[in-house]
C-alpha positions, -999 to +999 in steps of 0.1 A: +001+001-001+028+024+009+041+019-029+007+028-043+004+060-023+039+073-027+040+066-064+005+081-069+015+112-052+048+116-068+035+110-104+006+135-098+023+163-081+052+162-107+026+164-136+007+191-118+037+211-112+048+206-148+013+217-159+016+250-138+048+260-156+036+250-190-002+257-195-022+290-192-052+270-179-038+244-157-071+224-149-077+219-188-041+208-198-032+171-209-006+170-181-031+180-154-055+152-166-027+127-167-020+136-131-057+132-121-056+096-136-025+086-117-044+068-088-061+044-114-029+040-134-009+030-104-038+006-094-036-011-126+002-014-128+005-027-091-025-051-098-008-065-129+023-071-110+006-089-083-023-108-100-014-104-138-040-099-166-070-117-148-067-094-118-065-063-140-095-074-158-115-078-124-105-045-113-117-027-145-150-048-145-158-029-113-160+003-132-192-010-151-208-032-126-241-014-129-266-042-116-273-029-083-307-014-068-318+019-080-320+035-046-280+036-045-280+055-078-304+080-063-284+083-032-251+090-052-269+117-074-287+134-045-266+131-013-246+164-018-275+182-033-297+174-002-269+184+021-266+217+003-303+224+003-304+215+042-276+240+048-297+267+030-329+258+050-309+259+084-292+293+075-327+307+064-342+294+098-313+308+117-307+342+101-340+351+084-323+352+050-313+328+023-276+321+015-262+329-019-274+303-046-255+291-077-266+305-110-264+271-130-295+253-134-303+219-118-308+201-149-273+212-162-258+201-129-275+166-135-262+163-170-227+176-160-228+148-133-238+121-155-214+130-183-184+135-162-192+101-144-183+084-176-156+106-192-143+127-164-113+120-141-139+101-114-128+067-131-091+075-128-095+086-093-118+059-080-101+030-096-073+038-074-089+051-041-120+028-038-110+002-063-075-006-051-066+010-018-099+009+001-102-029+001-067-033+012-068-007+040-102-022+052-086-057+055-062-044+078-078-015+098-116-022+092-139-004+068-146+025+090-112+034+099-099+028+064-124+051+052-112+079+074-075+073+065-081+072+030-102+103+033-072+122+047-047+108+022-071+115-006-077+152+005-038+155+009-034+147-026-052+175-039-030+198-018-010+214-048-042+227-063-045+250-032-014+268-044-018+269-083-035+302-091-055+289-121-075+263-101-107+269-083-093+260-050-064+284-050-064+303-017-093+285-002-091+268+032-073+234+030-081+225+067-118+228+059-115+208+026-096+180+046-126+178+067-150+178+040-133+152+019-127+130+049-166+128+056-172+124+020-146+093+018-167+077+048-201+082+027-185+068-003-171+037+017-207+032+029-221+032-005-193+010-016-202-015+009-238-015+000-231-020-037-208-051-034-179-030-042-190-015-074-171+016-086-199+030-108-222+045-079-190+058-061-178+075-094-214+089-097-214+102-061-178+118-067-191+132-100-222+147-080-200+162-054-178+181-080-210+193-101-236+201-074-214+215-045-220+253-058-259+250-058-250+268-023-214+279-028-191+274+001-158+291-015-148+322+003-143+351-021-108+366-025-093+341-002-055+340-002-042+317+027-050+280+021-037+271+056-063+295+073-097+286+085-126+295+063-149+324+074-179+310+051-210+298+075-221+278+045-188+258+045-187+251+080-224+240+083-217+220+052-189+202+069-210+197+101-239+182+082-214+159+063-199+148+095-232+142+112-241+119+083-205+103+085-211+095+121-240+073+113-223+056+083-192+049+109-217+035+134-232+012+108-198+001+096-186-006+132-218-028+137-215-049+105-178-053+110-164-082+092-197-090+072-189-060+048 
C-alpha cells in the first residue's frame, strides 16, 4: 500500500507542477489530466504485477458493474444536493435570509454529473482510491477506520491545487477541505459496502460532489491563505452536516464489522 500512495503522489504532483509551468489554464491541460488519472494508473500497474491480466480485468470490471438497486444511484446523485439544500434551510431559519445560490440550473448540474461520471477524472481516481486502496486498507484496519484514513490521504493528494493560481481551489481553506473530503470518503465507503464494491455508484457520487456543490457555494471570495480556516458559514455548516451523516455511516460500519 505504501508503494501505491507514494507513487501516486509523486506522479500526480510532478505532473501538476509541470502543468502549472507550461499551461495557461492548468485544469484543462493534458498534463493535469494525466495527473488526475494517476491513482487508477498506479492501481492497474500494481495489480498487474501482483495478479496479472486476470486481476486487472477484475478490477476494471468494477467500473461498469451497474446491476445494483436503483436507490443507490439515487443516493449517489442526490446526497450532496440534499446536504446543500439543508444548509440553505438551516441558514434561512437561523438568520432569516437565504444564502447565496449558484446560477447553474439543476438540470445542467445533473447532466454534468452524468457525463463526467463516464468521461471525467472520476474513473481514474476511483479505480485507485476505492478500487485498489480501500479494500486493502479495510482488510487491515476495518472499513470505518480505512474510510477515514483514505479520506485524509485523498484530501492531501489535492494539496498542490490550493497553491496553483489557475485552479478553483487556489487560496481556499485546506483544513476545511480536509474535513469535508474525509467525511465524503466515509459516505463513499458506506455506498461501496452497500453495492458489493461496485465503482460505478461511487464514481457517480464523486461526480455529483464536483458538479452540485455550488448549488449553495462554500468558497470564500478573495481568499489567499490556504492554511487559514474558512470564514464561510455555508462551508462550516456543510462540513457539520457531512460529519453528522458520516457519524451514522461509521456506526453502521462498526456494527456490521467483518460482514462488509
